[in-house]
C-alpha positions in Angstrom: 71.4 4.1 -61.6 68.5 6.9 -62.1 66.2 6.1 -64.7 63.5 8.1 -66.3 59.9 8.3 -64.5 57.6 5.9 -65.7 54.1 5.3 -65.3 55.3 2.2 -62.5 56.5 5.1 -60.1 53.1 6.9 -59.6 52.3 5.4 -56.6 56.2 5.7 -54.6 56.0 8.2 -51.8 58.9 10.0 -53.4 56.7 10.7 -56.6 53.4 11.4 -54.8 55.0 14.0 -52.5 56.2 15.8 -56.0 52.8 15.2 -57.5 50.1 15.1 -55.0 47.2 14.9 -58.0 48.4 11.3 -59.0 45.7 9.0 -57.2 43.0 11.4 -59.2 44.8 10.0 -62.7 44.7 7.4 -64.4 48.0 5.1 -64.7 47.5 5.3 -68.4 47.2 9.0 -68.6 50.1 9.0 -66.2 52.3 7.4 -68.2 51.5 9.2 -71.2 52.1 12.5 -69.7 55.7 11.1 -68.8 57.0 9.9 -72.2 55.6 13.0 -73.3 57.4 15.1 -70.8 60.6 12.9 -71.5 60.8 13.5 -75.1 60.5 17.4 -74.4 63.3 17.4 -71.5 65.8 15.4 -74.0 64.9 17.6 -77.0 65.9 20.7 -74.8 68.5 19.3 -72.5 72.1 19.2 -73.1 72.9 15.6 -74.8 74.1 13.3 -72.8 76.8 10.4 -73.2 75.1 7.2 -74.4 76.3 5.2 -71.1 75.6 8.4 -69.0 73.3 8.2 -65.5 70.2 10.3 -65.9 70.9 13.2 -63.5 68.4 13.8 -60.9 67.9 17.3 -62.1 66.7 16.1 -65.6 64.2 13.5 -63.7 62.6 16.2 -61.6 62.4 18.0 -64.8 60.5 15.5 -66.5 57.8 15.1 -63.5 57.6 18.9 -63.9 56.8 18.8 -67.2 54.5 16.1 -66.8 52.8 18.3 -64.1 52.6 21.3 -66.2 50.9 19.4 -69.4 48.5 17.8 -67.0 47.6 20.8 -65.9 47.3 22.6 -69.1 44.8 19.9 -70.1 42.5 20.8 -67.5 42.3 24.0 -67.6 39.3 25.7 -68.7 39.4 28.7 -71.9 38.7 31.1 -69.1 42.3 29.8 -67.7 40.3 28.9 -64.4 41.5 25.5 -63.1 39.6 23.5 -59.9 36.3 23.1 -58.5 34.7 26.7 -58.7 37.6 28.7 -57.5 39.1 31.2 -59.5 43.1 30.3 -59.7 44.4 31.6 -63.3 47.4 29.6 -64.4 49.0 29.7 -67.8 50.8 26.9 -68.0 53.6 27.0 -71.0 55.8 24.1 -72.3 59.3 24.2 -70.4 58.6 27.1 -68.4 61.3 28.9 -67.0 61.9 26.5 -63.8 62.0 23.3 -66.2 64.7 24.9 -68.4 66.8 26.0 -65.3 66.8 22.8 -64.4 68.3 21.6 -67.7 70.4 24.3 -68.2 71.2 26.0 -65.4 73.1 29.6 -66.0 76.6 29.3 -65.4 77.5 32.9 -63.8 79.8 33.6 -66.6 79.5 36.9 -68.5 78.2 36.7 -72.3 79.4 38.9 -75.0 77.1 39.6 -77.8 
């Protein structure tokens, strides 16, 4: 049964494969980021029945959002991240990738 990611998952190879920076981040910070990301994901995602298993795409969205939150906290005011290199990123809450994981396009036309 799938559950939300927690700080206890941080050492698992599946988790590290998806978020390689975890070795540099404290367990308490990872736990906090995952909790906040879970709250944001559940606020945006379609509601699940109480007894439903957590879909893998919700779990992936939670992890990707935690990564985005971490990166947003480590970017300086000029938008640079890293050790003297200039990689400009603009992390935003629930970017298009995460939104598409939670609410995939259905391919149906819409009338407005």
